[in-house]
N, C-alpha and C positions, 0 to 999 in steps of 0.2 A: 133805181129806188128800192127794189127789193134787196139788193146787196147792202145798202146802208141800213135797211131795217134789219137785216140778219146780223150785221155787225153790232148794232145797238143792242139787239137782244142778247148777243153773246158776251157783250162787254162785262156785265155783272158776274157772269160765271168765270170769265178770264181773270178778273180782279180777285175774286174769291180764291182762285186756285194759286195765284201768284202773290198773295199778300204776304205769305210767310217768306218768300224769297226777297221781296222788296222792303218789308217793313220789320218782320220778326227777326230775321237773321241779322240785319245791321244793329237792331236794338240789342241783340244778345251779344254780338261782337263788342258793341260799346260798353255793355255791362261788364263783359270779361276784362276789357282794358281798364275800366275804372276800378274794379275790384282788385286787379293785380297792382295797379297803381297805388291804391290805399295800403295793400299789403306791403309793398316795397317801401312806402313812407314809414309805416310802423316799424319794419325791420330796421331801416336807417336810423330811426330814433333809438331803438334798442342798441344798435351797434355803437352809436354815439355815446350812449350811457356806459357801455362796457368799456370804450376807449377812455372816457373820463375817469372811470374807476381805475383802470391801469395807470393813468397819469397821476393820481393821487398817491402820495407816499403811505406806507403802512402805518397803522396806529401805533405799533410798538417800536418803530424805528427811532423816534426821538428819546424815549426813555432809556434804550439800550445805549444810545450815543452818551447820554448823560452819565449813566453808570460806568462806562468805559473811561471817562475822564479826559476826553478828547478836547483839544484846544479849538478856538474859533477858526483858525486857518484850516485845520484838518477837516472840521465839520463842513466849512464852506466848500472845500474841494470835493469831499465825498458827496455832498448834496448836488453838486454841479454834475458829477459823474453819473450819480443815480438818476437825476432828471434827464440827462441825455439818453440814458439807456431805456428809461421809461417811455420818453418820446418817441424813440426809434420803434420800440415794441408796439406801442399804441398805433402808430402811423401804419406799420406794416400790417398788423393784425386787422385794423380797421379796413385797410384797403382790400385785403384778402376776403374778409367776410362780405364786404359790400359787392365785390366782383361776384363771389359765389352766389349771393342772393339774386343779383341781377341776372346772371345766367340761368339759374333754375326757374326764375319766374318767366324768363323769355322763352325758354323752351316749353314750359307748361302753357303759356298763353298761346304760343304758336300751334301747339297740338290742339288746344281747345278751339281755336279759330278755324283750323282746318276741318275739325269735326263738324263745325257749324256749316261750313260751305259744301259739305258733302264729299270731302276728299277722304278716301279710306286710309286709316293710319296703320292697318296691319302690314302692308307691303313696306311702308316708309320705316316703320319700327324694326322690321326684320332686316332691311337694308342697313339701317343705322347700327343695329346690333352687330352685324357682320363687320362693317368698317370700324366700329368701335373696339371690337375684339382684335382686329388686326392692329390697330393703332396702340391698343394696350400691350400687346406682346412686343411691339417695337420700341415702346417708350416706357418700359417698367423702370429703368434707371431714373428717368427723368420725373416720374411720379414719386418714386422713393425720395428723390432729392427734395422735391417740393413739400412732401409731407414731413420729411425730417426737419427741413428748415422751419416749417410752421410750429412743430413741437418744441424745437429749440427756443423760439421766441416766446411761445406761451409758457413753457417751464421756466424761462430765464436761466437757462444753463450757462450762458455767457453773453457778454454784450460788448459793444465798442469800447475799447480802452482797457479791457481785461487782458492779463497775461495768462495764456493757456497752453496746455500741452495736448495736442491732438495726435500724438504718435510722433511721425517724423517732423511735423510741423510745431515748432515751439517758439512762441513770441507773443506780440501784442496784436489783438483783434482790431483791424481797421474798418472792416465793413461786414455786415451780415445781410445777405439777401435770402430769398426763399430757396434758391438753388445753390449759391456759392457763399463760402466764408473766406474772407481775405485776412491773412495773418502775416505780419511783418516780423521776421526773425531777427536775431542779435546782429547778424552780419549785413542787415539791410535788405535782404531778399524777401520778396513778396510771394506768399504761397497762396494758391487758389485751390481750395479744398471743396469738393462736392459734399453737400450736407448728407447725402445718402451714405458716404463713405466714413463719417465720423462715428466710430463705434464706442469710444469712450473719450471722456474729457476731464482734464485735471485744471481747475480753475484756481489760480493763486491770487485772485482779487476779490473774493466774496467774503464779507463780514470781517475776518481777521486773518492773519498769517503768523507764522512763527519762525523766528531766527533761532537756528540750532548750531552750536559751535562745539566741535570735538577737540579737545586740548590733550596732547601727549606730554607726559612728564616721565622723568626717570624712575626706575624701580626703587632707587634708594631715597626717593623723595617722601616726605611726611604727607599723607594724604589730608589730614586735618588742616594742615597748613595750606595746602593746595586749595581745598575748599574755601578756607577763609579768604585767599587772595582772589579767587574767582567771585565770590560774593561781594568783596569790596569793589572789584572792577565793575560789576554789574550794578551795584548801588550807585556808584559814581556816574555811570552812564545814564541812570534813571533821573538823577538830580541835575544833569545838564539840561539848560533851557532848550538847547537845539533838539533834543530827543525826548523831552518831557511830554510832548503831544503825540509822539510816534509810538511810544511803548505803552501797552495796555495793562501791564502788570510789572512787579519787580522781577528781574531775571532770577532764575532758581537754578541751583546746581543739582542735576538729576543723579550724579554719582559716577561710579566706574562703568564705562560702557563696554570696554573690552581690554584684554591683556594681550598686547601685540608683542612680536619679537623684539622690538626696540624700545618699548616703554608701556606705560599704563595710560589708557585713553580715558579722560574725564569729560563728561558732557555738561554743558550749560545751555539753557534755552529760555526764551522770552517771547510772550505774545506781542505782535506788532499790529499796526494798521495795514491794511492790504497794500501791497507793491513796495513797502518799505523794509522787508525782511532782509533784503540783500545789503542795503546801506547800513542797517543796524548790525549785521554780521561783520561787515568790514570794520566798523568802529569798535565793536566789541572785541574783536580779534586783536586790534591794536593795543587797547587798554588791558587786555588780559597779558600780552606780552609784557607790557611795562609792569603790571602787577607781580608776575612771576620773577621778573628780573629784580624787582625791589625786595621780594622775599627770599631771594637767593636760591631759587628752584630752577634747575637746569631743564631745558627742553632737549630731549634726547635726539642724538644723531644715529644713523644706522650703524648697528653693531653686529659683528659676525665673529664666531669663534672657529678657528681653523685648527684641525687636528692633523699633526704630521706624524706619520708612522714610519720608523725605520725598519726595514725588513732586510734580511740577508738575501742576496741574489740567489734565484734558483739554479740548481745544477743543470747544466746544459747536457741533454742526453744526445748522443750521436748514434744514430741507427745506420746499419749497413744493409 
C-alpha cells in the first residue's frame, strides 16, 4: 500500500518532468512540418507562375513579325517552334526548381526535427561536410554539366530544332537535358555533348539569318553591268511567291569582296527567316548564273601565266 501511495505521490512530478518529451516535442515537430509544408506550397505556386511566364510569348514578338512581312505559313511554323522551345524550357526549369526547393526544405526540416529530439547536429554536420567534400571533388564535371545545362535553358542559348555549331558537332539539336545535349549532324550521326564542355555556340536559328553569295567575274567585265545583273536576280527572287515569305528584305549587292588571281569577287546578301538561308543561297546562285549569262558576263575559269626562259647551257667544268 505504501508503494502505491509513493507512486501516486511521484506521478505528478514524473508527468511534469516528461511533459516536454511527450507533448511539447511532438507539437514542435508538427509545427515544423506544417510550416515547411506551407513554405513548399508557396514556393510551388511561385515556380508555377515563373513557368507560366516563360510559356507566354514576348510582348514584342508579334510586332517584329509584322514588320518583317512574313507570311501566315512562316508565322505558324515559327510560332510552333517557339512554343515547343518555351514548353521544354519551362518544364525543365520548373522541375529543377521544384526538386531543389523540396531537397532544401527536406534537409532543413530533418535538421530541425533532430535538434528537437535531442540529437547533436555537430558531428552529423561534420561528417556530412567531409562526405560532401569528397563527393564534390569526384563529381566536379557532373556539377559543371548540370549548372551549364540549367544556364543554357534559362538564357535560351539554343533549343530543340535549332541548327547550331558547338565546335566539332554541327547540326540540328534533337534534345536538351541538364547534363547532355543531342545534336544530329548532316550525315545522320547523333552527337552526345556534355553541357559543361560547351564553350561557345553559334545558333543559326534565332531571329533571322543571312544568305551570302560570292560571285566571281572576269577582270574585263563591267562592274556596273555586274551589279545590275545581280540586283535584277535578287529582285526577281524576292518577287517569286515561293520565296516572298522567306526573304525579310530585298537582296543587296555589297560590292567587290576581293581581287583573286582568277577574277573579281562580288558579294550579294539578303536577310532570311531562320534555317532558310541555305535554300535561298542555292536558288540565288542559280538565278545569278542565268542573269550573268543573259548579260554576256563570263564567269572566269582558273588562269595561269607560265614564263619560259631559254638559257644557254652552262659550261661543264672538269676537274682533275
